[in-house]
N, C-alpha and C positions, 0 to 999 in steps of 0.2 A: 285406517286413516289414509286419505288420498292427499298427497302433497302436491300443490299446484303453485306455479310461479306465474305472476301476472305483470304485464307491461303497461304502464300508463304512457302512451305514445302521444306527444303533443306536437302541434305544428306552430308555425310562426304567428298564427292568428290567435293563439292561446285556446285552440280547440283540441279536444281529445278524441282519439280514434276508438270507436266501438264496433263490434262485430255481432251479427245476428246468429244465434245458435241454431243449428239445423233441427228440424222437427223431431228427428230420430234420436237426438242427443238428450242426455239428462238435462232437465230444465229447458228443453227445446222450445224455440219460438221466442225466447227472451234475448235481450241484448247482453253483451258481456265485454269486458276488457280483454284484449288478446293475451294468450298465454296457454299453458297446458300443464299436464302432469309431468313431474320430475321422474326420470328413469332411475332405477335402483343405483345408488352410489353416485349419482350426478349432483354436483353442487348447484346452487341456485343461479349463479351468474352464467354458468355454461348452459343450464336449462333454459334460461331466459333467451339467450342468444339463439339456441337451437330452435326453440318453439316459435320465436318471431320470424326466423328465417323460413321455417317450414310453412307457417300460417300466412305470413304477409310478404315474404320475399324481400325482407329488409335485413340489413346487418347492423346490429346494435354496436355502436362505438363508445358510448358513454351512458352509464345508468347508475342510479343511486337508490339504495334501499329506502322505502317509504313507510311501510307498516306491515304487520302480520295480523291476520284475523282468521277466525275459524267459524264453521257453522255445521250444525248437525241437521241433515236433511232427512233423518230417520233411516233412509235406505243407504246413506253413506255420510261419513264425517269428513269434511274437507277443511284443510288448512291452506290458506292463501298467503303467499309471500309476495308482496307488491313492491314493484320497483318503478321509479320515474325514469323513463327513457329520455335522457337529455340530448342525445345525438344518435343519428342512424344514417346509413347509406341506402339509397334506393327510394322507390315510391311504393307505398303499401298497396298490395292487391290481395284479393281474396283467393289465395291459392287452393283453398278447399271448397270453393264455390260459395262461400259465405258473403253476404252483403256487408259492406263496410260503410261507415258514415263518420264524418268529422262533426262533432257537436261542441257547442259552448258548455262549459262546466255547469253553468246555471240552468241549462236546459236538460240536464240529466234527471230523469224521473225514477225514483226508487222502485216503483211498481213495474217498470219495464225490464228490470234486471232480476236475476236470481237473488233470493233473500240474503245469501252469503256476501253479496256485493254491496249491500246497503251501507255497512260501515265505511267502505272505500268511498262511496259517493258522498257521504256526510263529511268525511275528512277532506275530500277534494274541495267541496263547497266552502269549508272553513279555512283551508290553508292556501289554496292555489288561485284565489281571486284577487 
């Protein structure tokens, strides 16, 4: 099982930040919510802060647990722990060369994301509008 922590980063316009997965990555060419694998022994809060610093060059100052979901991709089983990022310092940039985009929650299309992200999108559309 791969444990992943995900950040739902929102701006003042109620848009959410998404990143395009590199073609060489698992599920490459699809959009995702920023985050990444937890390191052995790392807690979720520390992992979220580390991953968003590495990926986006932002410092999370306030986050809240949102949901946990999992998905079996056949070649790997992924557990996603999702956090709403309520406050952060800095301006997000694609530190790993990934394209970033701010989008309205209603404009999120499930088919543009890995299947494991669909429960996150459905929950966002239900609770954050």
